[in-house]
C-alpha positions in Angstrom: -8.7 -2.2 -0.3 -7.6 0.8 -2.4 -10.2 3.4 -3.5 -9.8 5.8 -6.4 -11.6 8.8 -5.0 -11.9 10.4 -8.5 -13.8 7.6 -10.3 -14.7 5.2 -7.5 -12.7 2.2 -8.8 -11.4 -0.2 -6.2 -8.3 -2.4 -6.1 -8.8 -5.2 -3.7 -7.0 -8.4 -2.6 -8.2 -11.2 -0.3 -5.3 -12.9 1.3 -5.4 -15.7 3.9 -2.8 -13.9 6.1 -2.3 -10.3 7.0 1.4 -10.0 7.6 3.8 -7.3 6.2 4.6 -9.6 3.3 1.0 -9.6 2.1 0.6 -5.9 2.6 3.8 -5.2 0.6 2.3 -7.5 -2.2 -0.9 -5.5 -2.1 1.0 -2.2 -2.3 3.0 -3.6 -5.3 -0.3 -4.4 -7.0 -1.5 -0.9 -6.4 1.7 0.5 -7.8 1.4 -1.6 -10.9 -2.1 -0.4 -11.6 -1.7 3.3 -10.9 -0.1 5.5 -13.6 3.4 6.8 -12.6 2.3 10.4 -12.8 -0.4 9.9 -10.1 0.1 10.5 -6.4 -1.0 7.7 -4.1 -2.0 8.6 -0.5 -1.5 5.7 2.0 -3.3 5.9 5.3 -2.1 3.3 7.8 -3.3 2.4 11.3 -1.1 1.0 14.1 -1.4 -2.6 12.9 1.9 -4.4 13.5 2.3 -5.3 9.8 2.4 -1.6 9.0 5.3 -1.0 11.4 7.5 -3.8 10.4 11.0 -2.7 9.3 10.6 -4.3 5.9 7.4 -2.4 5.4 9.1 0.9 6.5 11.9 0.2 4.1 9.4 -0.4 1.2 7.7 2.9 1.9 11.1 4.7 2.0 12.1 3.1 -1.4 8.9 4.3 -2.9 9.5 7.9 -1.8 6.3 7.8 0.3 6.3 10.2 3.2 6.2 8.0 6.3 6.0 9.0 9.9 
């Protein structure tokens, strides 16, 4: 789920699986709905899908700060 803290709108997806592929699909959906001039803050836990090399590469391509 993605929450717009300014106006309370939510972007949500319900997927059968929770792998890195689905998470990247979800992030792409957020990117498509958020204006390009807005900053998106992504908070991730230690879930394995968030650590996958393809996930890290996606974050790097999007100019997100990742650690």
